[in-house]
C-alpha positions in Angstrom: 86.4 111.4 87.9 88.2 109.6 85.2 92.0 109.7 85.1 92.6 109.8 81.4 95.8 111.8 81.6 97.5 109.7 78.8 94.5 110.2 76.5 94.5 114.0 77.3 98.2 114.2 76.5 97.8 112.6 73.2 94.8 115.1 72.4 96.8 118.0 73.6 100.6 117.4 73.4 101.8 120.7 74.6 104.3 121.9 77.2 101.6 122.5 79.7 100.2 119.0 79.7 103.8 117.6 79.7 104.6 119.8 82.8 101.3 118.4 84.5 102.1 114.9 83.7 105.7 115.1 84.9 104.6 116.6 88.3 102.1 113.8 88.8 104.5 110.9 87.7 107.3 112.2 89.9 105.1 113.1 92.7 104.0 109.4 92.8 107.7 108.2 92.5 108.8 110.4 95.3 106.0 109.1 97.5 106.9 105.5 96.7 110.5 106.4 97.6 109.6 107.6 101.0 108.1 104.4 102.1 111.4 102.5 100.9 113.3 105.1 102.8 111.3 104.7 106.1 111.8 101.0 105.7 115.5 101.4 105.4 115.9 103.7 108.4 113.5 101.6 110.4 115.8 98.6 110.1 118.2 99.9 112.6 115.5 101.1 114.9 113.6 97.7 114.9 116.9 95.9 115.5 117.0 97.7 119.0 119.8 100.1 118.3 123.4 99.9 119.2 125.6 97.4 117.6 122.7 95.1 116.4 120.9 98.2 114.9 124.2 99.3 113.1 124.6 95.6 111.8 120.8 95.7 110.7 121.2 99.0 108.8 124.5 98.0 107.3 122.8 94.9 106.0 120.0 96.7 104.4 122.6 99.2 102.9 124.7 96.5 101.6 121.7 95.1 99.8 121.1 98.3 98.0 124.6 98.5 96.8 123.9 96.9 93.5 123.7 98.1 89.9 120.1 97.8 89.8 119.7 100.1 92.9 122.3 102.5 91.5 120.0 103.0 88.4 117.0 103.2 90.7 118.7 105.9 92.8 119.7 107.6 89.5 116.0 107.6 88.4 115.2 109.1 91.9 117.6 111.9 91.2 116.0 112.5 87.9 112.4 112.5 89.5 113.7 115.0 92.2 115.2 117.3 89.6 112.1 117.3 87.4 109.7 117.9 90.3 111.9 120.5 91.8 112.7 122.5 88.5 109.2 122.3 87.3 107.8 123.3 90.8 110.3 126.3 90.8 109.0 127.2 87.2 105.4 127.2 88.4 106.0 129.3 91.4 107.9 131.9 89.1 104.9 131.8 86.8 102.5 132.4 89.5 104.4 135.1 91.5 105.7 137.1 88.6 102.8 136.7 86.1 105.2 135.1 83.4 102.5 133.1 81.8 103.7 134.2 78.3 107.1 132.7 79.2 105.6 129.3 80.2 106.8 127.3 77.3 110.3 128.7 77.2 110.6 128.1 81.0 109.3 124.6 80.8 112.1 123.7 78.3 114.7 125.7 80.3 113.7 123.4 83.3 114.2 120.3 81.2 117.5 121.4 80.0 118.6 122.1 83.6 117.3 118.6 84.6 119.3 117.1 81.6 122.4 119.0 82.5 122.5 118.0 86.0 121.6 114.4 85.3 124.5 114.1 82.7 126.8 115.8 85.2 126.1 113.3 87.9 126.0 110.2 85.8 129.7 109.4 86.7 128.8 109.6 90.4 126.3 106.9 90.1 127.9 104.7 87.4 131.7 105.1 87.9 132.2 101.6 86.5 130.8 102.7 83.2 132.8 106.0 82.9 136.2 104.6 84.0 136.4 102.2 81.0 
């Protein structure tokens, strides 16, 4: 089985294919995040718990408190929003036979993602907003 999703997207640039690609890309991103998340939580556990575990966990969390990781966290938020709203849209399409509303619902989900992402920008990058 060949994975020519990008080629297919170029041949069929429609909302359905965009939805399909977004679900695949965000799903992969979320799986990669789970490994980083487990590593971060495991730092305290591997240090033996107690004060040493707290120090190890604080060290890992301190390493993540950089502008680069703030941007990665913001990208994670956008991945979660895209996956969530697109998934809700797919469930609504399936349960209520709304296939004729497929395209407007896709763009509605994109608008919801953009709205939440813009509203949360200041929380992730307060140093850029406060100027």
